[in-house]
N, C-alpha and C positions, 0 to 999 in steps of 0.2 A: 521230386522229379516234376518236370514241367508238364503242362496240359498236352496230352498225346494227340496233336492233330497229324493228319497225314503229311503235311507239308513239313512240320518240324521233325518228324521221324525220317523223311527223305534227306533233309538238311543235316541231320546227326549222321546218317549213313555216309554222306559224301565227305564229311569233315573227318570221320574216323578212317575212311579208306585212303584220304589224302594224307593223313598222318602216318598210316602204314606205308604208303608209297614213298614218302619222305625218308622213312627209316630204311626202306628197301635200297634207295639210293645210296645211303650211307653204307650198307652192307654189300653193295654190288662192286666195291672197290674201283669206282670211277669208270665202269664200262658203259654207263649212260643208258638208263632206262627211258624208253620213249613213252611219255605221259604228259598230260597237261593238268595244271591245277584249276578245277572248276569251283573252287570254294566260293569265290565271290559271286559267280553266276548263280550258283545254287542258293546262296543266302539272299541274293537279290530277288529271286523268284519266290522264295519261301515268305519273304517280307511282303511282296506284291500280293500274294494270295491271301495273306492275312488281312489285307485292307481293301480287297477287290470285292465288289458286290456284283451279283449276276452269274448264274452258272456257266453260261457259255465262255465268259472271260476267265473264270477260274479254271475251267476244264482245259483251256489252251495253256495256261500257265503250268497246270499240273503235267500235261504232255511234255512240256519243255523241260521241267524239273525231273521227271522220270527218266527222259532221255539222257540227261546229265548224269543221273545216278547209275544208269546202265553203261554209260561210257566209262565212267570212273571204276565201275566194277570190271569191265574188260581190261582196263589198265592194271588192275590188281591181279587178274589172272595171268597176264603176260609177265607181270613181275614174279609171280609164283613159280612159272616156268623158268624163268631166268635164274632164280635162286634155288632151283630143285636140287643141286649139289650142295650139301652142307660144308662149304669152304670156310665157314666162320662160326664160332661157337654161339653167337647170337642169332644165327638163321633159323635153327630149330624152334626157339621161342617165338620168333616172328611167324613162322608157319603155323604155330599153335593159335595164334591170335587171329590170323586169317581163317583158319579152320572154324574158329568160334564165331567170327563176324559175319562171314560169307553167307551162311544160310539164313542169318537173320536179316541181312540186307535183302536177300530174295524174297523173304516173307514180307518185308515192308513194301517192296515194289509190287508184289502180287496184290496185297490187300488194298494198296492205293489205286491199282488198276480196277480192281473189282468195285471199289466203293465210289470212286470219283469217276472213272471213265465209263464203266459198265452200269453205274447206279444200283448196284447189288448191296442188299442188306447183309453184311458179313456178321455171322453169329459172335457173340461176345467171347466165346471160348476159343475161336479162330483168330482173334485180334491180337497183335503184338503191340503193346502200349508203351514199351521203352526199349531201346536198343541196348542200354546198359544194365537195366533191370528186367530181363526177358520173362522172369518168373512172375512178375507182378500181374494180379488179377483185377478185373473191373468189378468194383464193389458198389452196387446200387441198392439203396434201402428206401422204398417208397418215393416220395417226392424230394427227398434230400438231395444234396449236391452229389454228384458222382465222385467216388474216391478210388485210388488206385493202390493196391497192396495186397493184403491178405486179411481175411475176416478172422477174429479171434473169439473163441468161446471160453469163458472163464467160469469156474466154480469156486465159491467162497463158502466159508463156514461161519459159525455164530461169532466167532472172534474177529472176523473181517479178514483173516489170512486167506490167500489164494490156495486152494487145495488141488486144482486141476487146472491145465491150460491145454487147449487144442489149436494149433494154427491150421486153419481150413484151406483146402485147394479149391479154387473157383469161387462161385458166389452161391453157396447152398441156402436154401430158405431156412429161416430160424425154426419154422414148424418141423423141419426134417432132422434137427440136431438135437432136440431135447432127449429122446430116448438113447441115442448113442452116448450122450454125456452122462446120463443117468446109469446106463450100464458100465461105463467106465468107473464111475464112482463105486458101484458095487464090487467091481472087480479089484479096485485099489484098496477099499476099506472094508471089504467083507460083507457088507449090508447096505440096505437102501437107507437114505436118511428118513427119520420119522416124519419130518416136516420139510417142505421145499417151497420156494418162491421162484417164479421165472417171469421174464419179460412177456409182454402181451403178444409179441410175435410168435411164441411158443404155444399159444393158447388154441388148441383144437380138442374136439371131443375124443379123438382116438388118442391123442397124447394123455389126456387126463385118464382115460380108462386103462392105458398101458402102465402109467406111473403107479396107479392104485394096484395093479396086478403085481407089479414088482415090489411092492411093500411100503410105498409111501402113503401115510395115513391122511395127511393134509398136503394138497397140492394146490397152491394158489398162484393165479395168473394176474399180472398187473391189469390187464384188460380182460373183461369177462367174455366178450365176443359170443354171446348166446349161451354161456355157461352160468348156472346159477351157483350162488355161494354155497347152498346146501350140497350140491354135488362135488364142490371142490373141497371144502373143509367142514369141520364139525360145528362151527358157530361163526357168527359175524365178528365176534372179538377175535377169534384166531385169524380170520381172513384180514382184519385190519392190522394185526401185528405182523403177519407175514408180508403184507403189502408194504408196510413201513420198513420191514427188514430189507426188501428188495430195492426200495428207494435209497436206503443207506449204502447199497452197493455201488450206486451211481457216484457217491462221494469217493469211494475207493478207486473206481475207474478215472475219475477226474484227477485224483492225486497221482495215479500212475502217469497220466498224460503230462501234468504240469511239473511234478517234481522228479520224476523218473524217466523222462524222455520218451514215452511211449506214444506220443502224438505223432512222431516222424522218426523213422529208422534211417540212420545215417551210415550204416554200415552196407557195403556192397555185396550182392550174391545172396542166394536163397539159404545157404547154411549160415552165413552171417546174419541175415535177417532173423533166423530162428534164435541164434545165439543172443542177439540183441535183445529180443523180446523176453527170453528166459532170464537174462541178466537183469533186466528191469523188474521182472516179478520177483526173483530172489532177493534182490536188494530191498524192495518194498516189504517182503515177508520178514527179512532180518530186522529191519527197523520196527516193524509192528511187534515182532516177537520180543524185543528188548522193552517195549512199552507195557506189555501185558504183565499183570500182577498174578502171582501164583494164588490159586484158589485151594 
């Protein structure tokens, strides 16, 4: 998906509504719906906003773009009233699309007015970043580039096969997800792993103590962050082995992205997103399974 600026979202909203209005014209059997195509005007202002410097000039362009979006939304409401009687079999699916997109368009208008016109800082959980993938979350990890989609937490075993996968909602901190993943492992496999390694983002004193309580004998974090090696594992040799094991997991993640398409989901909708992720993981596990030698 493209970078979700307010202007691009408003432009998306206008062109989707115009597409629905053109379809409504075809379904109205020539009765003539009264509306105007504002696509060119909306696209022109969205492009101007992209290259305009200075808040006063951008705010004025946003006011015009929001007004265009509201006008197109009013046309769509009129078309919905005109097509209230299902005289054609395709009218019901058309109304379903209107019911899907209309609240999303209203959210885009509202967040644009709050962010741009009122200068309000809208919480990440309240933001809509895509009209077409409304389930997408804002993912921020430190100083890295902001990404949009869903955070994944993976659990792998000694063989490198992926043992568990959780598609997270929102952008939870890594430090909050270690214990839920460990509890899932115990529930699925009946016991805690004897040894475990995790990324530095999971490293907290609380997580270390809780993992030991659940039965993990050696719990190594990639970054110590104030934790001593003696507190985490039984020896420096064990810590080095577990740290190298965690580094090897990065190779598996890289393979998932490069060879199994996990870098970018191309299926639309949250259910299809989950299916896409799981299909990539299952394919990866099947290939790895065929390469494992019996012991």
